N, C-alpha and C positions, 0 to 999 in steps of 0.2 A: 701477119703470117710468116714472114721470114724469120723473126724472132722465134716462133713456133717450130719451124723446120730446123733451126740450129739447136734444138733441145732445150730451149729456155722456157717452155711453157709452164714448167712447173714454178719457178720463181715468180714469172709474170703472174700466175694464177694466184699465187700466195699474196703479191702485191695487191692484187683486188680484193681478196678477202680481207686484208688488213685494213683497207681503206672503207670497207663495209664496217669494220669494229671502230674506226675513227669516227664514221658517220654515226653510227649508234650512240657513242658516248656523247657526241653533240646534241643528238636528237632527244635524249632522254632528260636533258636538264630542265626544260621548262616544266614537265610533268612532275618531276621531284621537288621543285620548289616549294609548292604548298605544303607538302609533307614535312619538309625540313623545316619551314616557318612554324608550324604545329609542334613538331617534335622539340625543337630549341626554344620555342617560345619567344621568338624574336621577331622584329618588324621586317618588311620587305626590303628596305634599304640596307640594314644590316646584314642580312642573309645574302644580298648581292654584291659584298665584299669579296666573294669567292671568285667573281669574274676577273677582279685585278690580279690576284695572286695566280690564277691559271694563266692569264695572259702574259704575266711576268715570266713563268716558267717558259712558255710558248717562245717569247722573245728570245729568252737564254737559249733555247735549243736553236733557234735559226742563227744565232751569232756563233755556236759552236760545232754545228753539224759538219761544215767543211773541214773542220780540224780534226774531229772524230774520223771521218772518212779517210783524210789522207794518213793518218797515224794508226788506224785500227783496222780499216776496211769496211766494206758495205755490211758483211755479215755481222761482226762484231758490234757495229754501230747499231744496227737494228736489234740485235739482242739486249744491248744496253737501254735502247729506247723502249722496248717491249717489256724488259724487265722492270724499269722504273714505272711504267704504267701499271704493270700487275702489282708492284709494291703500293703504289697510291691506292688502287682499287681495293686491295685486302685491308688496308688500313682503315679506309673509309667505311667498309662494311662491318667493322666492330662498334661503329657509333662512337667516335672519339668526341671529346669536348669541342665546342664550336670553334674555338681559336686554332686547336690542332687541326681540325677540318679544313678551316680557311687556308692554314699553312700547308698542309698535304697537297693542295690543289697546285702548289708550284710543282711537285713531283709529276702531277697529272698533265700539267701543261707542257712540261719539259718533254715527257715521255711521249705524248702526242706530238708534239714538235719534231722530235726527232724522228719518230716513224715517217711523218709527212716529209720533211726535208729530205731524208735519205732515199726513200723510194721514188721521190721526183727525181733526184740527182741519178739513181740507177736506171731508171727507165729512160731518162733523157740520152743516155749512152748505147741504147739498144737500136737495132734497125727498126724503122717504122715507129719512131719515137713519138711523133706527133698523135698517131692514131692510139697508141698505147696510153698517153698521157691523158687523152680525152676520155677513154673509157676509164681510167684510173680515177678520175674526178667524179665521173658518173656514178660509180659505184660507192662513193661517198654519199652521193644523193640517195641511193638505195638505202644505205645505213641510217641515214638521218631521217628518212620517212618511216621506217620500221621501229626507230627508237621510241618515239611515244606510244606505239602500240604494245611493245614489249614492257616499257615501264608501267603503263596502265593495267596491262594484265597482271604483272607481278605484284602491283599495288593493292589488287583485289584479295590477297590472301597472306601477303607478306609486308615487313616494313621496307622503306625506302633504301635502307642499307644493303638489301638483298639485291637490288639492280646493280650496285657497285661491284657485288661479290660475283655475279653472273658475268660482269664485263671483264673482270680479273680473271676468271676461270676460262673464259672464251680465248683470251690472249694467251694463254699458257701453251696451248698447241701451235701456235704461230712461233714462238720462240724454238720449239722443236723443228718446225718447218724451215725457218731461216737457217738453222745449223745444218739441216741436211741437203737443202736445195742451192745453198750460195757458197761460191768458194772462200777460202779462209781469208783470202785478201782479194779486194777488188779495189784498190785505191788508185786515184789519178796520179799522174806524174808530179813530182814536188815542184812547186812554184820556184822560179828564179829568186835571186837576191833583188834584182830590179823590180819584179813583180810584187813582190812583197813590200817593198819601199814604197811603191807607187799606190798601194791600196788606200792608205789613209788621204791621199790627195784626191783620189777618184771620189771617195765618198764625199769629202768636203767640197768639191766642186758640183758634183751631182747635187748635194742638198741646197747648193744656192741657185739652182735654176728655177725660175718661177713656175714652168711647165711641170716639173717633177714634183715640186712641193704641193701644187694645185691638184695633181692627180692623186698624190698620197691623201691629201684631206678628203678628196672625193671619195676615195676607197674606204677611209675611215668612216666617214658618214654611211657609206653603203654597208659595210659590215656591221655597223652599230644598228641601223634599221633591221637588217636580217636577223641578227641574234637578238634584239630586243623583242621582236614580233615571236621569233621561234621560243623564247624563254618565257614571256609574259603572256602570250596568246592563251594559253590553257586557263589561267587563272582569270583573264578578261572574260573569256566565254562561260566559264563557271558562275563567276560572282555577278556579271553584268546581264547575261542573257539566260542564266538558270540552266545551262546545259548539263546533263550528268557527265560525270568523269569520262565514261567511255566514248561518248559522243565528242566531247571536248578533245579527247586524245586522238580520235580518228580525224578530227578538223586539222589539229596541228601535223598529223602525218599528212593530211592532204597539202598542207602548206608547203612540206618538203617535198612532196612528189610534184607540186607545181614547179618548185625551183629545178628539180631535175628534167622534166618535160621540157620546161622553157629553155635549158641548155641544148636539149637534143632537137627542138623543133623551129625555134624562133630564127637561129642564124641561117639554116637551109632556106627557108621561106624568104629572109632577107636578100639572100643571094639571088633567088629566082626573080626578085622584084627589082634588081640591080641598085640596091641599097648600098652605101657606104657603111663601115663599121660606126662613125659617128652619128650618122643619120638613124641608123637601127638603135643605138643607144638613147637617142632623143625619144623615139617611139617608146621604147621600155621605160623610160623615166616617166613620161606621160601616163603609161598604163599604171605604173606604181602609184603615181599620185591620185587617179581616178579610183583604183582599188581601196587605197588608204582612206580616202573620203567615203566611198561606200561602206566601209567597216565603220565608219563614225556615225554615218546617218541610218544604219541598217535598222530596220523595224522589228525585226525578230531575229532569233539565232540562226535560222536557216540562210538568211542573206549575208549574215555576218559570216557564216561558214564559207560560203562561195566566194566571199570578197577575200578571205584569207587565202583559198587556193589560188585566185587570179594574181593576189599580190606575190605569192612565191612565184607564179609563172614569169611575171613580168621581171622579178628580180634576177631570175636565173641566169641570163647572159651578161649582167653587168662587169661581175669581177673579171671572167675570162676575156671579155671583149676589151677591157682596159688594159689588161696584160698583153693583147694583141697588139694594141697601138702604142705600147711603150716606147718602140724604137722611134716614133714620130715626137717624143717629148724631149729628146736630147741627141746628142752626137753619138755614133756608132760605138767608140770605145767606153762610154759611159752607160750603155744600155744594161749590162748586167747589174752595175751598181744601182743603176735607178730602179731596176725591178725589185732588188733587195729591200730598197728604202720603201717602195710601195707597199710591199708585203709586211714590213715591220711596223709602220705607222696604222696600216688597216687593223692590226690586231689591238692596238690603243683604242681605237673607235670600238671594237668589239668588246671591251672592257668598261670603257667610260659610259657609253650610250645606254646599255643595259642597265648599269647600276642607276644611272639618272633616271630610266624609265621606273624603275622599282621605287626609287625615292619619292618620284611625283605620285605614283600610285598610293605609296604609304600615306603621304600628306594630303593629297587631294580626293584620291579615288582611282582605282583601275580603269575606270572609264575612260581616263585621260591618254590610254594607249593609242587608239586610233588617231587623235588630233597630233599626239607626238611622232607617229609615223608620217602624218601629212607635213608636219614641219621639216622632217628629216627628208622627206621626199622632194620638198622644194628646195632645200639646201643642195641636195643632188643636182637638181636641174641648173642652179646657179653655178655650182663649181664645175660642172661638166661644160657649161658654156663658156666659162672662163679657160679651161683647159683646151677646148678645141679652138679657141681664139689664138693660142700659143703654140699649136702644133705645127710641125713642119709639113708644108704643103705636099701630101702624097695621097690624096683619095683614090680608094680603088674600092672594089666590090667586096663584100664580106665574104671570107672564105674559111 
């Protein structure tokens, strides 16, 4: 509320709308995959190579966002990120050759990554930043659950390329909004020579710490599971359970809705029960494993749909809770560097595991998605147990 009283309601609201768009772009992917496979006449593993190029662009954005903010300010950086996203969407909408489509995902990933990174940095400096950032990521969930519905509806009367056109056109007004609501320059003070010289040492030191590395691998597996199910769940429900495209699209939206609800509901409930963040995470990991097993043994489409929603619900708190306990993985001066490392490695998992899930589905069958999810769920339990064993002792109730 203090940010609103200071007249910042317009850029804050625009940030929320932007994250809805980012969530939309993430949510449509799984619905578009079967159409892309049919259109280009390729197998699942080949089509899945787009995950790698998108992630490469996203990682590049994470490594350059700070420099952009420092040199050009918040407004120009957001316009650059949004403009790059628009260009990628417009080019994808003309149905380029497959190799060109895969290549342009670098631009899509870069634009998306800049929008996410810069908006997080912008809201962090505002009054009530914690509340603002929680809402920001909640709106990503809103977009992610609406994405499959939007894509499924558009595909009933237009080709898959139209979805990318819609996303690009939706982003255009945001560029105007960035220009009108944000100051021309909103850059942080320049880093001293000592700070600049110290950064490589900080990264090298953080990357050698076992707790940080284990946490990074844990999040890589988590993101891999989340994106694998989000992208291939639609194909699994259609091919293995004979669901219609509309119902399968609704189920995938329910999966993303469960993800958002998990972030809203589980942490407050854990607080009332006096659970620690680590304990809450173990409960969620158990829920993820049980839901994945349920999807595997589901006798029919209805049970499979319910299991997907439950899986999303239990997945929800994992990423933000891991970030919340990051200060317990290392010493204070290395916390920002460690968080950057956790984020960067998690993106790698978001590329490798969805591709692997598609390759296995192509070679063996899409029925392998639930057992693949079970395997990743068990890996998460293992790595979280190893992470907790190396945390600095500071247990407290979830907040």
